[in-house]
DRENPA-3360 file (N, C-alpha, C; in nm, 2 decimals, always signed):
BEGIN
1 = MNGNSVFM = +2.29/+0.32/-0.24/+2.22/+0.31/-0.06/+2.32/+0.39/+0.03 ~ +2.24/+0.41/+0.11/+2.35/+0.52/+0.25/+2.36/+0.46/+0.33 ~ +2.42/+0.34/+0.33/+2.49/+0.29/+0.48/+2.37/+0.21/+0.55 ~ +2.28/+0.24/+0.55/+2.10/+0.16/+0.66/+2.13/+0.00/+0.62 ~ +2.09/-0.05/+0.72/+2.09/-0.23/+0.66/+2.01/-0.25/+0.58 ~ +2.06/-0.33/+0.48/+1.95/-0.36/+0.37/+1.90/-0.49/+0.44 ~ +1.78/-0.51/+0.44/+1.67/-0.61/+0.50/+1.61/-0.72/+0.37 ~ +1.62/-0.59/+0.24/+1.56/-0.69/+0.16/+1.58/-0.68/+0.05;
9 = NEQDVARA = +1.65/-0.71/-0.05/+1.65/-0.60/-0.17/+1.64/-0.65/-0.27 ~ +1.70/-0.60/-0.38/+1.58/-0.66/-0.54/+1.49/-0.73/-0.52 ~ +1.54/-0.81/-0.57/+1.52/-0.97/-0.58/+1.43/-1.02/-0.45 ~ +1.43/-0.95/-0.33/+1.31/-1.01/-0.20/+1.18/-0.95/-0.27 ~ +1.23/-0.77/-0.32/+1.09/-0.72/-0.29/+1.04/-0.80/-0.44 ~ +1.12/-0.77/-0.53/+1.01/-0.89/-0.64/+0.94/-1.03/-0.59 ~ +0.99/-1.09/-0.51/+0.93/-1.19/-0.49/+0.82/-1.22/-0.37 ~ +0.80/-1.11/-0.32/+0.69/-1.03/-0.23/+0.60/-0.98/-0.30;
17 = IARLSYSV = +0.61/-0.87/-0.36/+0.53/-0.85/-0.50/+0.47/-0.94/-0.55 ~ +0.49/-1.04/-0.61/+0.48/-1.16/-0.67/+0.34/-1.18/-0.61 ~ +0.39/-1.26/-0.44/+0.37/-1.31/-0.36/+0.16/-1.24/-0.29 ~ +0.24/-1.12/-0.33/+0.10/-1.04/-0.26/+0.01/-1.02/-0.41 ~ +0.06/-0.98/-0.52/-0.02/-1.02/-0.64/-0.10/-1.13/-0.66 ~ -0.02/-1.28/-0.65/-0.10/-1.38/-0.65/-0.20/-1.43/-0.54 ~ -0.20/-1.35/-0.40/-0.31/-1.39/-0.32/-0.41/-1.26/-0.31 ~ -0.37/-1.14/-0.42/-0.47/-1.10/-0.40/-0.59/-1.18/-0.58;
25 = CEKFPSED = -0.51/-1.23/-0.61/-0.59/-1.30/-0.76/-0.67/-1.46/-0.70 ~ -0.56/-1.51/-0.59/-0.69/-1.60/-0.51/-0.81/-1.61/-0.44 ~ -0.78/-1.45/-0.40/-0.89/-1.43/-0.30/-1.01/-1.36/-0.40 ~ -0.94/-1.31/-0.51/-1.05/-1.20/-0.63/-1.01/-1.29/-0.77 ~ -1.02/-1.41/-0.76/-1.00/-1.47/-0.87/-1.07/-1.44/-1.03 ~ -1.12/-1.33/-1.00/-1.21/-1.26/-1.20/-1.16/-1.10/-1.13 ~ -1.22/-1.02/-1.22/-1.17/-0.89/-1.27/-1.31/-0.83/-1.21 ~ -1.29/-0.89/-1.07/-1.41/-0.77/-0.99/-1.38/-0.71/-0.84;
33 = FVILGIHT = -1.23/-0.66/-0.90/-1.18/-0.59/-0.78/-1.07/-0.46/-0.80 ~ -1.08/-0.33/-0.76/-1.01/-0.22/-0.74/-0.91/-0.22/-0.68 ~ -0.79/-0.12/-0.74/-0.67/-0.16/-0.67/-0.64/+0.05/-0.59 ~ -0.59/+0.05/-0.47/-0.61/+0.21/-0.43/-0.46/+0.19/-0.34 ~ -0.37/+0.26/-0.39/-0.23/+0.29/-0.31/-0.25/+0.40/-0.24 ~ -0.14/+0.38/-0.15/-0.20/+0.52/-0.05/-0.06/+0.58/-0.07 ~ -0.08/+0.74/-0.10/+0.05/+0.81/-0.16/+0.14/+0.83/-0.08 ~ +0.24/+0.81/-0.11/+0.37/+0.78/-0.22/+0.42/+0.62/-0.24;
41 = GGAVLANR = +0.44/+0.55/-0.13/+0.47/+0.47/-0.13/+0.41/+0.34/-0.24 ~ +0.24/+0.34/-0.11/+0.20/+0.22/-0.15/+0.13/+0.28/-0.26 ~ +0.13/+0.39/-0.34/+0.08/+0.40/-0.45/+0.16/+0.35/-0.56 ~ +0.32/+0.36/-0.54/+0.43/+0.28/-0.66/+0.40/+0.13/-0.63 ~ +0.38/+0.08/-0.50/+0.36/-0.03/-0.50/+0.24/-0.13/-0.53 ~ +0.13/-0.04/-0.55/-0.06/-0.04/-0.58/+0.02/-0.11/-0.77 ~ +0.06/-0.01/-0.82/+0.04/+0.02/-0.99/+0.17/-0.14/-0.99 ~ +0.29/-0.15/-0.91/+0.33/-0.26/-0.92/+0.26/-0.41/-0.89;
49 = IAEFIKQN = +0.20/-0.42/-0.80/+0.09/-0.51/-0.80/-0.01/-0.53/-0.97 ~ -0.07/-0.43/-0.97/-0.17/-0.43/-1.11/-0.08/-0.50/-1.19 ~ +0.05/-0.43/-1.23/+0.14/-0.49/-1.36/+0.17/-0.59/-1.32 ~ +0.19/-0.70/-1.21/+0.22/-0.81/-1.24/+0.10/-0.88/-1.25 ~ -0.01/-0.84/-1.20/-0.14/-0.94/-1.23/-0.20/-0.96/-1.37 ~ -0.17/-0.82/-1.40/-0.18/-0.81/-1.59/-0.10/-0.85/-1.67 ~ -0.01/-0.86/-1.64/+0.12/-0.99/-1.69/+0.11/-1.08/-1.68 ~ +0.05/-1.11/-1.57/+0.06/-1.30/-1.53/-0.06/-1.39/-1.50;
57 = KGIAAPVG = -0.19/-1.28/-1.50/-0.34/-1.38/-1.50/-0.41/-1.27/-1.59 ~ -0.34/-1.21/-1.66/-0.45/-1.13/-1.72/-0.51/-1.03/-1.70 ~ -0.58/-1.01/-1.58/-0.65/-0.92/-1.57/-0.61/-0.76/-1.51 ~ -0.71/-0.67/-1.59/-0.67/-0.53/-1.59/-0.73/-0.43/-1.50 ~ -0.71/-0.47/-1.35/-0.78/-0.39/-1.23/-0.70/-0.27/-1.27 ~ -0.83/-0.16/-1.22/-0.87/-0.04/-1.19/-0.72/+0.03/-1.10 ~ -0.63/+0.17/-1.15/-0.55/+0.17/-1.00/-0.60/+0.27/-0.98 ~ -0.63/+0.34/-0.89/-0.57/+0.48/-0.80/-0.49/+0.51/-0.73;
65 = VLDITLFR = -0.50/+0.62/-0.66/-0.40/+0.67/-0.56/-0.52/+0.74/-0.50 ~ -0.44/+0.71/-0.36/-0.51/+0.78/-0.26/-0.45/+0.90/-0.16 ~ -0.49/+1.01/-0.18/-0.36/+1.12/-0.08/-0.48/+1.12/+0.06 ~ -0.41/+1.09/+0.16/-0.49/+1.06/+0.27/-0.44/+1.19/+0.37 ~ -0.40/+1.31/+0.34/-0.28/+1.40/+0.41/-0.46/+1.42/+0.51 ~ -0.56/+1.48/+0.42/-0.66/+1.56/+0.50/-0.74/+1.46/+0.60 ~ -0.76/+1.36/+0.58/-0.78/+1.23/+0.70/-0.71/+1.22/+0.79 ~ -0.57/+1.27/+0.84/-0.51/+1.24/+0.91/-0.54/+1.28/+1.06;
73 = DDVATDGS = -0.53/+1.23/+1.15/-0.52/+1.32/+1.30/-0.38/+1.38/+1.32 ~ -0.30/+1.32/+1.30/-0.15/+1.44/+1.31/-0.12/+1.55/+1.21 ~ -0.18/+1.55/+1.12/-0.17/+1.67/+1.02/-0.23/+1.82/+1.00 ~ -0.17/+1.89/+1.00/-0.21/+2.00/+1.00/-0.19/+2.08/+0.89 ~ -0.25/+2.11/+0.82/-0.19/+2.21/+0.66/-0.21/+2.33/+0.65 ~ -0.12/+2.40/+0.60/-0.13/+2.58/+0.58/-0.23/+2.67/+0.49 ~ -0.32/+2.52/+0.45/-0.38/+2.63/+0.39/-0.34/+2.63/+0.21 ~ -0.19/+2.55/+0.18/-0.13/+2.56/+0.07/-0.13/+2.39/+0.02;
81 = YIDKTKID = -0.21/+2.30/+0.13/-0.23/+2.16/+0.07/-0.31/+2.11/-0.09 ~ -0.25/+2.01/-0.18/-0.27/+1.96/-0.35/-0.28/+1.88/-0.33 ~ -0.41/+1.82/-0.32/-0.45/+1.68/-0.32/-0.44/+1.59/-0.45 ~ -0.34/+1.49/-0.38/-0.25/+1.41/-0.52/-0.38/+1.27/-0.53 ~ -0.46/+1.28/-0.52/-0.61/+1.15/-0.51/-0.59/+1.18/-0.68 ~ -0.59/+1.09/-0.71/-0.62/+1.01/-0.86/-0.71/+0.91/-0.90 ~ -0.81/+0.88/-0.90/-0.91/+0.79/-0.93/-1.00/+0.81/-1.01 ~ -1.04/+0.74/-1.11/-1.08/+0.76/-1.25/-1.24/+0.68/-1.24;
89 = FSVADKNL = -1.21/+0.61/-1.12/-1.35/+0.51/-1.12/-1.42/+0.53/-0.99 ~ -1.51/+0.47/-0.92/-1.61/+0.43/-0.86/-1.57/+0.41/-0.77 ~ -1.52/+0.39/-0.59/-1.50/+0.27/-0.52/-1.69/+0.22/-0.44 ~ -1.77/+0.27/-0.53/-1.87/+0.23/-0.49/-1.93/+0.08/-0.50 ~ -1.93/-0.03/-0.37/-2.00/-0.12/-0.40/-1.88/-0.26/-0.50 ~ -1.79/-0.20/-0.49/-1.67/-0.29/-0.50/-1.55/-0.35/-0.42 ~ -1.54/-0.43/-0.48/-1.40/-0.52/-0.35/-1.31/-0.42/-0.37 ~ -1.21/-0.33/-0.28/-1.10/-0.29/-0.26/-1.01/-0.29/-0.23;
97 = ILVDDVLY = -0.89/-0.30/-0.28/-0.73/-0.37/-0.24/-0.70/-0.21/-0.20 ~ -0.67/-0.19/-0.06/-0.60/-0.08/+0.01/-0.41/-0.17/-0.04 ~ -0.33/-0.06/-0.05/-0.21/-0.07/-0.08/-0.15/+0.02/-0.02 ~ -0.02/-0.03/+0.08/+0.06/+0.07/+0.14/+0.20/+0.02/+0.18 ~ +0.28/+0.07/+0.19/+0.42/+0.00/+0.14/+0.48/-0.04/+0.32 ~ +0.41/+0.00/+0.43/+0.49/-0.02/+0.55/+0.34/+0.04/+0.63 ~ +0.31/-0.10/+0.72/+0.19/-0.10/+0.82/+0.29/-0.10/+0.94 ~ +0.25/+0.02/+1.03/+0.28/+0.05/+1.20/+0.22/+0.09/+1.23;
105 = TGRTVRAA = +0.17/+0.18/+1.30/+0.12/+0.19/+1.43/-0.11/+0.17/+1.36 ~ -0.10/+0.17/+1.26/-0.24/+0.13/+1.18/-0.27/+0.29/+1.13 ~ -0.23/+0.44/+1.21/-0.32/+0.52/+1.13/-0.33/+0.58/+1.06 ~ -0.22/+0.53/+0.99/-0.27/+0.57/+0.79/-0.34/+0.49/+0.75 ~ -0.39/+0.40/+0.78/-0.51/+0.30/+0.75/-0.65/+0.39/+0.76 ~ -0.63/+0.36/+0.89/-0.78/+0.46/+0.99/-0.83/+0.57/+0.88 ~ -0.67/+0.65/+0.84/-0.69/+0.80/+0.80/-0.76/+0.74/+0.66 ~ -0.70/+0.59/+0.55/-0.73/+0.61/+0.46/-0.92/+0.56/+0.42;
113 = LNAINALG = -0.91/+0.48/+0.52/-1.04/+0.39/+0.53/-1.15/+0.52/+0.51 ~ -1.15/+0.61/+0.62/-1.22/+0.75/+0.59/-1.18/+0.84/+0.49 ~ -1.07/+0.84/+0.45/-1.07/+0.90/+0.32/-1.18/+0.79/+0.18 ~ -1.18/+0.71/+0.19/-1.24/+0.56/+0.08/-1.36/+0.61/+0.11 ~ -1.43/+0.60/+0.27/-1.58/+0.63/+0.27/-1.61/+0.76/+0.26 ~ -1.57/+0.85/+0.22/-1.57/+1.00/+0.17/-1.62/+0.97/+0.04 ~ -1.55/+0.90/-0.05/-1.57/+0.82/-0.20/-1.68/+0.73/-0.22 ~ -1.73/+0.70/-0.14/-1.79/+0.58/-0.17/-1.84/+0.46/-0.06;
121 = RPKSVCLT = -1.89/+0.35/-0.06/-1.93/+0.23/-0.01/-1.83/+0.11/-0.05 ~ -1.74/+0.08/-0.03/-1.70/-0.01/-0.11/-1.76/-0.14/-0.05 ~ -1.74/-0.23/-0.17/-1.84/-0.36/-0.08/-1.74/-0.45/+0.04 ~ -1.61/-0.43/-0.03/-1.54/-0.50/+0.09/-1.37/-0.44/+0.07 ~ -1.29/-0.40/+0.18/-1.17/-0.38/+0.17/-1.04/-0.42/+0.19 ~ -0.97/-0.47/+0.16/-0.85/-0.58/+0.15/-0.71/-0.54/+0.19 ~ -0.66/-0.53/+0.32/-0.57/-0.44/+0.32/-0.40/-0.55/+0.30 ~ -0.37/-0.45/+0.19/-0.17/-0.61/+0.15/-0.14/-0.45/+0.17;
129 = VLIDRGHR = -0.02/-0.49/+0.19/+0.12/-0.43/+0.29/+0.21/-0.50/+0.22 ~ +0.32/-0.43/+0.21/+0.46/-0.52/+0.19/+0.53/-0.52/+0.32 ~ +0.53/-0.44/+0.37/+0.62/-0.46/+0.51/+0.53/-0.45/+0.63 ~ +0.51/-0.54/+0.73/+0.45/-0.50/+0.88/+0.55/-0.51/+0.96 ~ +0.55/-0.42/+1.01/+0.66/-0.39/+1.15/+0.61/-0.39/+1.29 ~ +0.46/-0.41/+1.26/+0.45/-0.42/+1.42/+0.42/-0.31/+1.47 ~ +0.39/-0.30/+1.64/+0.34/-0.18/+1.66/+0.24/-0.11/+1.64 ~ +0.13/-0.15/+1.65/-0.01/-0.11/+1.62/-0.07/-0.06/+1.73;
137 = ELPIKPDF = -0.10/+0.08/+1.70/-0.19/+0.15/+1.80/-0.33/+0.15/+1.78 ~ -0.41/+0.08/+1.67/-0.52/+0.07/+1.63/-0.54/-0.06/+1.58 ~ -0.64/-0.15/+1.61/-0.67/-0.30/+1.54/-0.73/-0.34/+1.44 ~ -0.63/-0.28/+1.35/-0.57/-0.32/+1.22/-0.50/-0.41/+1.15 ~ -0.53/-0.51/+1.09/-0.43/-0.63/+1.05/-0.47/-0.59/+0.91 ~ -0.36/-0.67/+0.86/-0.37/-0.63/+0.71/-0.40/-0.79/+0.69 ~ -0.44/-0.80/+0.56/-0.49/-0.96/+0.47/-0.35/-0.95/+0.39 ~ -0.32/-1.00/+0.36/-0.19/-0.97/+0.29/-0.05/-0.90/+0.33;
145 = VGKNVPTH = +0.03/-1.00/+0.35/+0.15/-0.93/+0.35/+0.29/-0.93/+0.32 ~ +0.41/-0.89/+0.25/+0.48/-0.92/+0.20/+0.61/-0.99/+0.26 ~ +0.59/-0.91/+0.35/+0.71/-0.98/+0.49/+0.71/-0.84/+0.62 ~ +0.66/-1.02/+0.70/+0.64/-0.93/+0.87/+0.86/-0.89/+0.91 ~ +0.86/-0.77/+0.95/+0.99/-0.70/+1.00/+0.96/-0.67/+1.13 ~ +1.01/-0.77/+1.26/+0.97/-0.69/+1.37/+1.13/-0.61/+1.43 ~ +1.07/-0.51/+1.41/+1.15/-0.37/+1.49/+1.14/-0.33/+1.65 ~ +1.21/-0.23/+1.65/+1.23/-0.17/+1.79/+1.11/-0.05/+1.71;
153 = SNQKIDVK = +1.07/+0.03/+1.83/+1.00/+0.18/+1.77/+1.13/+0.26/+1.78 ~ +1.21/+0.24/+1.81/+1.28/+0.37/+1.73/+1.34/+0.35/+1.67 ~ +1.30/+0.22/+1.61/+1.40/+0.22/+1.43/+1.30/+0.26/+1.33 ~ +1.32/+0.26/+1.19/+1.24/+0.31/+1.10/+1.28/+0.27/+0.98 ~ +1.17/+0.22/+0.90/+1.18/+0.10/+0.80/+1.17/+0.20/+0.66 ~ +1.28/+0.22/+0.53/+1.29/+0.27/+0.48/+1.24/+0.21/+0.38 ~ +1.19/+0.19/+0.26/+1.14/+0.08/+0.15/+1.15/+0.21/+0.02 ~ +1.24/+0.16/-0.04/+1.30/+0.21/-0.15/+1.25/+0.13/-0.32;
161 = FKETDGYD = +1.19/+0.26/-0.36/+1.15/+0.22/-0.54/+1.18/+0.24/-0.65 ~ +1.24/+0.17/-0.75/+1.31/+0.18/-0.86/+1.27/+0.35/-0.90 ~ +1.08/+0.32/-0.92/+1.08/+0.43/-0.97/+1.07/+0.58/-0.93 ~ +1.08/+0.57/-0.78/+1.12/+0.69/-0.69/+1.26/+0.71/-0.60 ~ +1.33/+0.61/-0.61/+1.51/+0.60/-0.58/+1.55/+0.57/-0.69 ~ +1.54/+0.50/-0.80/+1.63/+0.41/-0.82/+1.68/+0.29/-0.86 ~ +1.67/+0.20/-0.73/+1.67/+0.08/-0.67/+1.56/+0.06/-0.60 ~ +1.55/-0.09/-0.59/+1.45/-0.19/-0.53/+1.51/-0.20/-0.38;
169 = AVEIL = +1.46/-0.18/-0.27/+1.52/-0.26/-0.15/+1.42/-0.21/-0.03 ~ +1.41/-0.28/+0.11/+1.39/-0.21/+0.19/+1.53/-0.21/+0.30 ~ +1.52/-0.09/+0.36/+1.66/-0.04/+0.48/+1.58/-0.09/+0.58 ~ +1.67/-0.08/+0.71/+1.65/-0.06/+0.84/+1.71/+0.07/+0.93 ~ +1.65/+0.19/+0.97/+1.76/+0.27/+0.99/+1.75/+0.25/+1.15;
% end
């Protein structure tokens, strides 16, 4: 760890993922949902949630990765963009669990909703986030939250996952 303030350690992250997973199963008790993680942190979290649900509830929900780059209102590409979306199922008429690691202004979620609608019209979209840090600029509210972390706008939340960083933690910079 690089000297940042650790807000959640590995056990805290595991408990939050378990709570999120159980919340999803409570809302959708059968296999009538799909999970989409926003690239990159949301994708890791989506896979973790899907694996937890499979191991603990026996439900094997399809999981995909959604790259929202082209749908953002604050990013321009130089033409070298490579789409990292990986979805091998239809989102049309599905209960869709949209997963991201940190919810801040809401602009990422807005872009994700636009990207999803370009793929088809889901039956419903349920927003699931590990961290809600507040400071919304758009009227977006998550359905399931692992942890509310009140922050100042000049702070940054950094979510670390074993898959990408070698350890699980949530740090405040």
